[in-house]
Biopython code that builds the backbone (N, CA, C, O; Angstrom):
import numpy as np
from Bio.PDB.StructureBuilder import StructureBuilder

atoms = [
    (1, "UNK", "N", (0.847, -1.185, 0.000)),
    (1, "UNK", "CA", (0.000, 0.000, 0.000)),
    (1, "UNK", "C", (0.893, 1.250, 0.000)),
    (1, "UNK", "O", (1.802, 1.374, 0.821)),
    (2, "UNK", "N", (0.622, 2.162, -0.924)),
    (2, "UNK", "CA", (1.386, 3.409, -0.983)),
    (2, "UNK", "C", (0.848, 4.404, 0.032)),
    (2, "UNK", "O", (-0.358, 4.633, 0.123)),
    (3, "UNK", "N", (1.752, 4.982, 0.782)),
    (3, "UNK", "CA", (1.351, 5.975, 1.770)),
    (3, "UNK", "C", (1.762, 7.379, 1.338)),
    (3, "UNK", "O", (1.666, 8.327, 2.117)),
    (4, "UNK", "N", (2.217, 7.508, 0.100)),
    (4, "UNK", "CA", (2.649, 8.800, -0.411)),
    (4, "UNK", "C", (2.272, 8.888, -1.878)),
    (4, "UNK", "O", (2.062, 7.872, -2.539)),
    (5, "UNK", "N", (2.190, 10.097, -2.375)),
    (5, "UNK", "CA", (1.964, 10.288, -3.801)),
    (5, "UNK", "C", (3.277, 10.020, -4.526)),
    (5, "UNK", "O", (4.325, 10.462, -4.057)),
    (6, "UNK", "N", (3.259, 9.304, -5.664)),
    (6, "UNK", "CA", (4.492, 9.095, -6.407)),
    (6, "UNK", "C", (5.197, 10.404, -6.729)),
    (6, "UNK", "O", (6.427, 10.444, -6.762)),
    (7, "UNK", "N", (4.451, 11.473, -6.968)),
    (7, "UNK", "CA", (5.040, 12.763, -7.316)),
    (7, "UNK", "C", (5.895, 13.330, -6.186)),
    (7, "UNK", "O", (6.760, 14.174, -6.421)),
    (8, "UNK", "N", (5.653, 12.865, -4.959)),
    (8, "UNK", "CA", (6.443, 13.381, -3.846)),
    (8, "UNK", "C", (7.891, 12.902, -3.925)),
    (8, "UNK", "O", (8.759, 13.426, -3.227)),
    (9, "UNK", "N", (8.150, 11.918, -4.763)),
    (9, "UNK", "CA", (9.484, 11.364, -4.912)),
    (9, "UNK", "C", (10.279, 12.064, -6.013)),
    (9, "UNK", "O", (11.464, 11.779, -6.182)),
    (10, "UNK", "N", (9.660, 12.968, -6.760)),
    (10, "UNK", "CA", (10.327, 13.649, -7.868)),
    (10, "UNK", "C", (11.008, 14.901, -7.350)),
    (10, "UNK", "O", (10.381, 15.764, -6.734)),
    (11, "UNK", "N", (12.296, 14.983, -7.609)),
    (11, "UNK", "CA", (13.046, 16.185, -7.270)),
    (11, "UNK", "C", (13.072, 17.066, -8.519)),
    (11, "UNK", "O", (13.680, 16.703, -9.526)),
    (12, "UNK", "N", (12.422, 18.202, -8.452)),
    (12, "UNK", "CA", (12.304, 19.074, -9.622)),
    (12, "UNK", "C", (13.622, 19.764, -9.934)),
    (12, "UNK", "O", (14.262, 20.343, -9.056)),
    (13, "UNK", "N", (14.014, 19.691, -11.197)),
    (13, "UNK", "CA", (15.199, 20.396, -11.668)),
    (13, "UNK", "C", (14.782, 21.799, -12.116)),
    (13, "UNK", "O", (13.592, 22.098, -12.211)),
    (14, "UNK", "N", (15.758, 22.645, -12.385)),
    (14, "UNK", "CA", (15.442, 23.979, -12.906)),
    (14, "UNK", "C", (14.713, 23.876, -14.238)),
    (14, "UNK", "O", (13.812, 24.667, -14.515)),
    (15, "UNK", "N", (15.095, 22.911, -15.062)),
    (15, "UNK", "CA", (14.429, 22.727, -16.359)),
    (15, "UNK", "C", (12.997, 22.250, -16.147)),
    (15, "UNK", "O", (12.093, 22.681, -16.863)),
    (16, "UNK", "N", (12.776, 21.366, -15.177)),
    (16, "UNK", "CA", (11.410, 20.935, -14.863)),
    (16, "UNK", "C", (10.549, 22.150, -14.521)),
    (16, "UNK", "O", (9.404, 22.259, -14.961)),
    (17, "UNK", "N", (11.103, 23.038, -13.747)),
    (17, "UNK", "CA", (10.361, 24.237, -13.360)),
    (17, "UNK", "C", (10.072, 25.118, -14.575)),
    (17, "UNK", "O", (8.999, 25.713, -14.665)),
    (18, "UNK", "N", (11.025, 25.206, -15.515)),
    (18, "UNK", "CA", (10.785, 25.952, -16.759)),
    (18, "UNK", "C", (9.638, 25.311, -17.540)),
    (18, "UNK", "O", (8.754, 26.003, -18.043)),
    (19, "UNK", "N", (9.664, 23.987, -17.635)),
    (19, "UNK", "CA", (8.608, 23.262, -18.347)),
    (19, "UNK", "C", (7.259, 23.514, -17.696)),
    (19, "UNK", "O", (6.277, 23.806, -18.378)),
    (20, "UNK", "N", (7.214, 23.403, -16.389)),
    (20, "UNK", "CA", (5.954, 23.614, -15.664)),
    (20, "UNK", "C", (5.441, 25.043, -15.828)),
    (20, "UNK", "O", (4.236, 25.260, -15.957)),
    (21, "UNK", "N", (6.351, 26.015, -15.824)),
    (21, "UNK", "CA", (5.945, 27.412, -16.039)),
    (21, "UNK", "C", (5.337, 27.587, -17.433)),
    (21, "UNK", "O", (4.331, 28.279, -17.589)),
    (22, "UNK", "N", (5.940, 26.965, -18.438)),
    (22, "UNK", "CA", (5.387, 27.042, -19.792)),
    (22, "UNK", "C", (3.995, 26.425, -19.842)),
    (22, "UNK", "O", (3.096, 26.964, -20.488)),
    (23, "UNK", "N", (3.817, 25.299, -19.164)),
    (23, "UNK", "CA", (2.525, 24.622, -19.177)),
    (23, "UNK", "C", (1.483, 25.334, -18.315)),
    (23, "UNK", "O", (0.286, 25.101, -18.477)),
    (24, "UNK", "N", (1.920, 26.186, -17.416)),
    (24, "UNK", "CA", (0.974, 27.013, -16.654)),
    (24, "UNK", "C", (0.266, 27.997, -17.588)),
    (24, "UNK", "O", (-0.862, 28.415, -17.324)),
    (25, "UNK", "N", (0.939, 28.359, -18.681)),
    (25, "UNK", "CA", (0.368, 29.288, -19.657)),
    (25, "UNK", "C", (-0.622, 28.600, -20.582)),
    (25, "UNK", "O", (-1.383, 29.267, -21.282)),
    (26, "UNK", "N", (-0.618, 27.269, -20.593)),
    (26, "UNK", "CA", (-1.520, 26.500, -21.447)),
    (26, "UNK", "C", (-0.817, 25.301, -22.026)),
    (26, "UNK", "O", (0.358, 25.064, -21.746)),
    (27, "UNK", "N", (-1.528, 24.546, -22.830)),
    (27, "UNK", "CA", (-0.958, 23.354, -23.454)),
    (27, "UNK", "C", (0.229, 23.727, -24.324)),
    (27, "UNK", "O", (0.309, 24.832, -24.860)),
    (28, "UNK", "N", (1.164, 22.765, -24.453)),
    (28, "UNK", "CA", (2.343, 23.004, -25.283)),
    (28, "UNK", "C", (2.852, 21.682, -25.838)),
    (28, "UNK", "O", (2.742, 20.637, -25.197)),
    (29, "UNK", "N", (3.411, 21.749, -27.038)),
    (29, "UNK", "CA", (4.017, 20.560, -27.629)),
    (29, "UNK", "C", (5.454, 20.424, -27.142)),
    (29, "UNK", "O", (6.065, 21.381, -26.665)),
    (30, "UNK", "N", (5.968, 19.215, -27.275)),
    (30, "UNK", "CA", (7.357, 18.976, -26.917)),
    (30, "UNK", "C", (8.272, 19.888, -27.734)),
    (30, "UNK", "O", (9.240, 20.428, -27.199)),
    (31, "UNK", "N", (7.976, 20.064, -29.025)),
    (31, "UNK", "CA", (8.811, 20.923, -29.882)),
    (31, "UNK", "C", (8.834, 22.361, -29.383)),
    (31, "UNK", "O", (9.884, 23.004, -29.375)),
    (32, "UNK", "N", (7.686, 22.860, -28.970)),
    (32, "UNK", "CA", (7.621, 24.222, -28.435)),
    (32, "UNK", "C", (8.468, 24.336, -27.166)),
    (32, "UNK", "O", (9.190, 25.315, -26.980)),
    (33, "UNK", "N", (8.374, 23.335, -26.302)),
    (33, "UNK", "CA", (9.134, 23.350, -25.050)),
    (33, "UNK", "C", (10.629, 23.306, -25.343)),
    (33, "UNK", "O", (11.410, 24.001, -24.693)),
    (34, "UNK", "N", (11.031, 22.493, -26.318)),
    (34, "UNK", "CA", (12.436, 22.439, -26.734)),
    (34, "UNK", "C", (12.892, 23.820, -27.200)),
    (34, "UNK", "O", (13.949, 24.299, -26.790)),
    (35, "UNK", "N", (12.101, 24.452, -28.051)),
    (35, "UNK", "CA", (12.450, 25.782, -28.567)),
    (35, "UNK", "C", (12.554, 26.819, -27.456)),
    (35, "UNK", "O", (13.475, 27.635, -27.449)),
    (36, "UNK", "N", (11.622, 26.788, -26.531)),
    (36, "UNK", "CA", (11.581, 27.796, -25.468)),
    (36, "UNK", "C", (12.689, 27.611, -24.426)),
    (36, "UNK", "O", (13.194, 28.591, -23.877)),
    (37, "UNK", "N", (13.062, 26.375, -24.157)),
    (37, "UNK", "CA", (14.078, 26.120, -23.131)),
    (37, "UNK", "C", (15.495, 26.079, -23.701)),
    (37, "UNK", "O", (16.466, 26.297, -22.977)),
    (38, "UNK", "N", (15.610, 25.802, -24.993)),
    (38, "UNK", "CA", (16.929, 25.689, -25.607)),
    (38, "UNK", "C", (17.643, 24.392, -25.259)),
    (38, "UNK", "O", (18.843, 24.263, -25.504)),
    (39, "UNK", "N", (16.938, 23.453, -24.704)),
    (39, "UNK", "CA", (17.520, 22.154, -24.334)),
    (39, "UNK", "C", (17.332, 21.160, -25.469)),
    (39, "UNK", "O", (16.548, 21.395, -26.389)),
    (40, "UNK", "N", (18.055, 20.050, -25.398)),
    (40, "UNK", "CA", (17.956, 19.042, -26.450)),
    (40, "UNK", "C", (16.585, 18.369, -26.415)),
    (40, "UNK", "O", (15.939, 18.277, -25.371)),
    (41, "UNK", "N", (16.168, 17.904, -27.586)),
    (41, "UNK", "CA", (14.884, 17.218, -27.700)),
    (41, "UNK", "C", (14.856, 15.984, -26.787)),
    (41, "UNK", "O", (13.845, 15.722, -26.135)),
    (42, "UNK", "N", (15.953, 15.230, -26.739)),
    (42, "UNK", "CA", (15.997, 14.019, -25.915)),
    (42, "UNK", "C", (15.878, 14.355, -24.427)),
    (42, "UNK", "O", (15.176, 13.664, -23.689)),
    (43, "UNK", "N", (16.561, 15.409, -23.990)),
    (43, "UNK", "CA", (16.501, 15.798, -22.584)),
    (43, "UNK", "C", (15.075, 16.210, -22.200)),
    (43, "UNK", "O", (14.559, 15.797, -21.161)),
    (44, "UNK", "N", (14.453, 17.020, -23.043)),
    (44, "UNK", "CA", (13.073, 17.455, -22.764)),
    (44, "UNK", "C", (12.130, 16.258, -22.794)),
    (44, "UNK", "O", (11.238, 16.150, -21.954)),
    (45, "UNK", "N", (12.321, 15.367, -23.750)),
    (45, "UNK", "CA", (11.496, 14.156, -23.827)),
    (45, "UNK", "C", (11.588, 13.367, -22.520)),
    (45, "UNK", "O", (10.571, 12.939, -21.973)),
    (46, "UNK", "N", (12.802, 13.179, -22.029)),
    (46, "UNK", "CA", (13.009, 12.448, -20.768)),
    (46, "UNK", "C", (12.337, 13.148, -19.598)),
    (46, "UNK", "O", (11.662, 12.502, -18.797)),
    (47, "UNK", "N", (12.514, 14.462, -19.490)),
    (47, "UNK", "CA", (11.926, 15.209, -18.369)),
    (47, "UNK", "C", (10.397, 15.185, -18.448)),
    (47, "UNK", "O", (9.733, 15.058, -17.419)),
    (48, "UNK", "N", (9.831, 15.304, -19.652)),
    (48, "UNK", "CA", (8.378, 15.235, -19.808)),
    (48, "UNK", "C", (7.862, 13.873, -19.351)),
    (48, "UNK", "O", (6.814, 13.785, -18.712)),
    (49, "UNK", "N", (8.599, 12.816, -19.678)),
    (49, "UNK", "CA", (8.206, 11.476, -19.233)),
    (49, "UNK", "C", (8.215, 11.349, -17.723)),
    (49, "UNK", "O", (7.311, 10.751, -17.140)),
    (50, "UNK", "N", (9.225, 11.904, -17.094)),
    (50, "UNK", "CA", (9.324, 11.857, -15.635)),
    (50, "UNK", "C", (8.192, 12.664, -14.994)),
    (50, "UNK", "O", (7.563, 12.212, -14.037)),
    (51, "UNK", "N", (7.943, 13.845, -15.522)),
    (51, "UNK", "CA", (6.877, 14.691, -14.975)),
    (51, "UNK", "C", (5.501, 14.069, -15.196)),
    (51, "UNK", "O", (4.622, 14.183, -14.342)),
    (52, "UNK", "N", (5.313, 13.411, -16.341)),
    (52, "UNK", "CA", (4.040, 12.739, -16.607)),
    (52, "UNK", "C", (3.869, 11.536, -15.667)),
    (52, "UNK", "O", (2.783, 11.319, -15.130)),
    (53, "UNK", "N", (4.924, 10.769, -15.471)),
    (53, "UNK", "CA", (4.860, 9.615, -14.566)),
    (53, "UNK", "C", (4.569, 10.045, -13.134)),
    (53, "UNK", "O", (3.940, 9.307, -12.375)),
    (54, "UNK", "N", (5.023, 11.232, -12.770)),
    (54, "UNK", "CA", (4.767, 11.766, -11.432)),
    (54, "UNK", "C", (3.353, 12.299, -11.285)),
    (54, "UNK", "O", (2.916, 12.616, -10.179)),
    (55, "UNK", "N", (2.631, 12.399, -12.405)),
    (55, "UNK", "CA", (1.252, 12.870, -12.356)),
    (55, "UNK", "C", (1.094, 14.370, -12.470)),
    (55, "UNK", "O", (0.003, 14.892, -12.239)),
    (56, "UNK", "N", (2.161, 15.078, -12.821)),
    (56, "UNK", "CA", (2.093, 16.534, -12.939)),
    (56, "UNK", "C", (1.505, 16.979, -14.267)),
    (56, "UNK", "O", (0.847, 18.017, -14.338)),
    (57, "UNK", "N", (1.737, 16.203, -15.320)),
    (57, "UNK", "CA", (1.229, 16.579, -16.625)),
    (57, "UNK", "C", (0.812, 15.349, -17.392)),
    (57, "UNK", "O", (1.099, 14.219, -16.996)),
    (58, "UNK", "N", (0.125, 15.586, -18.506)),
    (58, "UNK", "CA", (-0.396, 14.494, -19.308)),
    (58, "UNK", "C", (-0.138, 14.773, -20.777)),
    (58, "UNK", "O", (-0.303, 15.898, -21.249)),
    (59, "UNK", "N", (0.269, 13.738, -21.490)),
    (59, "UNK", "CA", (0.404, 13.825, -22.942)),
    (59, "UNK", "C", (-0.987, 13.578, -23.508)),
    (59, "UNK", "O", (-1.469, 12.446, -23.511)),
    (60, "UNK", "N", (-1.627, 14.630, -23.984)),
    (60, "UNK", "CA", (-3.017, 14.502, -24.414)),
    (60, "UNK", "C", (-3.166, 14.212, -25.903)),
    (60, "UNK", "O", (-4.265, 13.911, -26.368)),
    (61, "UNK", "N", (-2.055, 14.302, -26.664)),
    (61, "UNK", "CA", (-2.091, 13.952, -28.080)),
    (61, "UNK", "C", (-0.734, 13.396, -28.470)),
    (61, "UNK", "O", (0.217, 14.141, -28.705)),
    (62, "UNK", "N", (-0.661, 12.069, -28.533)),
    (62, "UNK", "CA", (0.621, 11.396, -28.725)),
    (62, "UNK", "C", (1.313, 11.786, -30.036)),
    (62, "UNK", "O", (2.530, 11.966, -30.050)),
    (63, "UNK", "N", (0.571, 11.917, -31.127)),
    (63, "UNK", "CA", (1.203, 12.216, -32.421)),
    (63, "UNK", "C", (1.926, 13.554, -32.429)),
    (63, "UNK", "O", (2.960, 13.698, -33.082)),
    (64, "UNK", "N", (1.399, 14.517, -31.720)),
    (64, "UNK", "CA", (2.028, 15.841, -31.692)),
    (64, "UNK", "C", (2.784, 16.095, -30.397)),
    (64, "UNK", "O", (3.390, 17.154, -30.228)),
    (65, "UNK", "N", (2.753, 15.136, -29.486)),
    (65, "UNK", "CA", (3.385, 15.282, -28.168)),
    (65, "UNK", "C", (2.892, 16.562, -27.488)),
    (65, "UNK", "O", (3.678, 17.386, -27.021)),
    (66, "UNK", "N", (1.576, 16.698, -27.449)),
    (66, "UNK", "CA", (0.938, 17.849, -26.811)),
    (66, "UNK", "C", (0.694, 17.526, -25.341)),
    (66, "UNK", "O", (0.077, 16.516, -25.001)),
    (67, "UNK", "N", (1.190, 18.401, -24.485)),
    (67, "UNK", "CA", (1.098, 18.194, -23.038)),
    (67, "UNK", "C", (0.258, 19.277, -22.383)),
    (67, "UNK", "O", (0.168, 20.407, -22.863)),
    (68, "UNK", "N", (-0.357, 18.891, -21.264)),
    (68, "UNK", "CA", (-1.042, 19.871, -20.430)),
    (68, "UNK", "C", (-0.772, 19.563, -18.966)),
    (68, "UNK", "O", (-0.547, 18.414, -18.584)),
    (69, "UNK", "N", (-0.798, 20.595, -18.171)),
    (69, "UNK", "CA", (-0.576, 20.502, -16.738)),
    (69, "UNK", "C", (-1.834, 19.956, -16.068)),
    (69, "UNK", "O", (-2.937, 20.435, -16.332)),
    (70, "UNK", "N", (-1.671, 18.953, -15.201)),
    (70, "UNK", "CA", (-2.827, 18.401, -14.489)),
    (70, "UNK", "C", (-2.704, 18.528, -12.970)),
    (70, "UNK", "O", (-3.712, 18.503, -12.264)),
    (71, "UNK", "N", (-1.482, 18.663, -12.465)),
    (71, "UNK", "CA", (-1.264, 18.845, -11.026)),
    (71, "UNK", "C", (-0.010, 19.695, -10.871)),
    (71, "UNK", "O", (1.092, 19.225, -11.156)),
    (72, "UNK", "N", (-0.157, 20.913, -10.434)),
    (72, "UNK", "CA", (0.934, 21.890, -10.431)),
    (72, "UNK", "C", (1.747, 21.841, -9.134)),
    (72, "UNK", "O", (1.302, 22.360, -8.110)),
    (73, "UNK", "N", (2.932, 21.223, -9.165)),
    (73, "UNK", "CA", (3.751, 21.176, -7.957)),
    (73, "UNK", "C", (4.320, 22.532, -7.576)),
    (73, "UNK", "O", (4.685, 22.745, -6.420)),
    (74, "UNK", "N", (4.399, 23.448, -8.527)),
    (74, "UNK", "CA", (4.892, 24.794, -8.215)),
    (74, "UNK", "C", (3.904, 25.544, -7.341)),
    (74, "UNK", "O", (4.301, 26.362, -6.511)),
    (75, "UNK", "N", (2.629, 25.273, -7.520)),
    (75, "UNK", "CA", (1.604, 25.889, -6.670)),
    (75, "UNK", "C", (1.776, 25.415, -5.227)),
    (75, "UNK", "O", (1.607, 26.185, -4.282)),
    (76, "UNK", "N", (2.118, 24.125, -5.074)),
    (76, "UNK", "CA", (2.367, 23.586, -3.729)),
    (76, "UNK", "C", (3.537, 24.297, -3.076)),
    (76, "UNK", "O", (3.481, 24.643, -1.896)),
    (77, "UNK", "N", (4.612, 24.518, -3.855)),
    (77, "UNK", "CA", (5.791, 25.224, -3.326)),
    (77, "UNK", "C", (5.433, 26.661, -2.928)),
    (77, "UNK", "O", (5.866, 27.158, -1.888)),
    (78, "UNK", "N", (4.640, 27.309, -3.770)),
    (78, "UNK", "CA", (4.260, 28.693, -3.499)),
    (78, "UNK", "C", (3.401, 28.806, -2.248)),
    (78, "UNK", "O", (3.417, 29.819, -1.550)),
    (79, "UNK", "N", (2.642, 27.730, -1.978)),
    (79, "UNK", "CA", (1.770, 27.733, -0.800)),
    (79, "UNK", "C", (2.439, 27.131, 0.429)),
    (79, "UNK", "O", (1.789, 26.846, 1.434)),
    (80, "UNK", "N", (3.762, 26.943, 0.327)),
    (80, "UNK", "CA", (4.512, 26.453, 1.482)),
    (80, "UNK", "C", (4.461, 24.957, 1.674)),
    (80, "UNK", "O", (4.851, 24.462, 2.731)),
    (81, "UNK", "N", (3.977, 24.198, 0.650)),
    (81, "UNK", "CA", (3.853, 22.754, 0.783)),
    (81, "UNK", "C", (4.901, 22.030, 0.143)),
    (81, "UNK", "O", (4.914, 20.799, 0.181)),
]
sb = StructureBuilder()
sb.init_structure("model")
sb.init_model(0)
sb.init_chain("A")
sb.init_seg("    ")
for serial, (resi, resn, name, xyz) in enumerate(atoms, 1):
    if name == "N":
        sb.init_residue(resn, " ", resi, " ")
    sb.init_atom(name, np.array(xyz, "f"), 0.0, 1.0, " ", f" {name:<3s}", serial, name[0])
structure = sb.get_structure()
């Protein structure tokens, strides 16, 4: 039995926070996130997978790699959690 949220085990990197900030503005494709962060496509792909597995975001269109925020961990940080 899990006594914690899986997302509580994710240590957010600075790039994760950049990704989450972009998704706070609305849905975004992986390509857009790559362009905005200046990071490699593979690195962003990996981080998106980790953030999705943690339950923070969801890939809502696989063909275009369109993501949306579903649980904002930055809001928790801002609220002292």
